[in-house]
C-alpha positions, 0 to 999 in steps of 0.5 A: 134158628135151632141148632136141630133146624142148622144140622138138618141142614147140614151146617159144621158144626163145632162143640167148644166148652158144650156149646155147639157153635156153626161156620160161618164161611159154610154158612154164606157158602152153602145157605143162600138162604140163611143170614149172620149176626156179624156182630156175633160172629167170634173168631177162634184158630182163623175160623168164625163160627157163630151160635145159634140164636144168631142164625136166621132165616132171610126175609124178602126183605132182606133178598130184595136189598141185595138185588138193589144194593148186589155186592161188589167184587 
């Protein structure tokens, strides 16, 4: 996904060494239509961050799998 698309959706971001990273928790809490590549998550100061290239829009398959295997609390 492009940085501009995530900014339009108002995902929290931060610049580190001229690279823009997005807040994984904000994506999970406020953008249920997006998914992140968990292998690409970086942790800086106890905050999970990810580059825009590693954020994707959920497919119909992703949505169906989530219904078949709901989250256990």
